C-alpha positions in Angstrom: -15.8 -34.8 18.8 -18.9 -36.6 18.0 -20.9 -34.8 20.4 -19.3 -31.5 18.6 -20.1 -32.5 15.4 -23.9 -33.5 16.3 -24.6 -29.4 18.2 -23.5 -28.3 14.0 -25.9 -29.9 12.9 -28.9 -28.0 13.0 -28.8 -24.5 10.7 -29.8 -21.7 14.1 -27.8 -23.5 15.7 -25.2 -22.8 12.9 -26.3 -19.4 12.5 -26.2 -18.9 16.4 -22.5 -19.5 16.5 -22.6 -16.9 12.9 -23.8 -14.5 15.0 -21.6 -13.9 18.7 -18.5 -14.3 15.6 -19.4 -10.8 15.2 -22.0 -9.4 17.4 -21.5 -5.9 16.9 -23.6 -6.6 13.2 -25.6 -9.3 15.0 -27.2 -7.3 17.3 -26.8 -3.5 17.2 -27.8 -0.4 19.2 -27.1 -3.3 22.9 -26.9 0.2 24.2 -26.7 -1.5 27.8 -23.8 -2.2 29.2 -23.2 -6.5 28.8 -21.0 -6.0 25.8 -18.5 -7.2 27.3 -20.1 -9.8 29.6 -22.1 -11.1 25.6 -25.3 -11.4 24.0 -28.4 -12.1 26.1 -30.1 -15.3 25.4 -33.7 -12.7 24.5 -31.5 -10.7 21.8 -30.7 -14.6 19.9 -34.6 -15.6 20.2 -35.6 -12.2 18.8 -33.1 -13.0 16.2 -33.9 -16.1 15.7 -37.6 -16.0 15.2 -37.9 -18.6 17.7 -39.9 -19.9 21.4 -37.7 -19.0 24.5 -37.3 -23.5 25.1 -36.3 -24.4 21.7 -33.4 -21.3 22.1 -32.6 -22.6 25.4 -31.6 -26.1 23.4 -30.1 -24.9 21.1 -27.9 -22.7 23.9 -27.5 -24.9 26.0 -26.5 -28.1 23.2 -23.4 -25.3 22.0 -22.6 -25.3 26.0 -22.9 -28.9 26.6 -20.4 -29.3 23.5 -18.1 -25.8 24.6 -19.0 -23.9 21.7 -20.2 -21.5 24.8 -19.9 -20.0 27.2 -22.4 -18.2 29.5 -22.1 -16.0 32.0 -25.9 -15.1 35.1 -25.7 -11.5 36.0 -29.2 -11.9 38.5 -32.2 -13.5 36.1 -30.4 -13.0 32.5 -28.1 -15.3 31.1 -25.0 -14.0 28.1 -23.5 -16.4 26.0 -20.1 -15.9 23.7 -18.4 -18.3 21.5 -16.0 -20.2 23.1 -13.3 -19.1 20.1 -10.4 -21.1 21.9 -12.4 -24.5 22.5 -14.0 -24.2 18.3 -10.6 -23.1 17.3 -8.6 -26.4 18.2 -12.5 -28.1 17.6 -11.8 -27.4 14.5 -8.4 -28.6 14.3 -9.1 -31.9 15.4 -11.6 -32.6 13.0 -8.8 -31.2 10.3 -6.3 -34.3 12.0 -8.8 -37.2 11.8 -9.9 -35.5 8.7 
């Protein structure tokens, strides 16, 4: 549970989770047919306004915490929220606190 809390202790990571909750709103105009895969790293990086290496670290932390899943297609990586895991974490947090 501590790793999950640490993953959420960063404004950029919280924003990424918020954006991925409603990708159609936060990443409009995706017409490449990737919507069912998730959101491409490049779009997340662009929206966050950070370097590729920085966004990769943020995404890896969120993935290790179980909040994101990744779909790889060739050289591309697409991220989605794992809403079931996020819900389980919040329920556990509610029970503990």
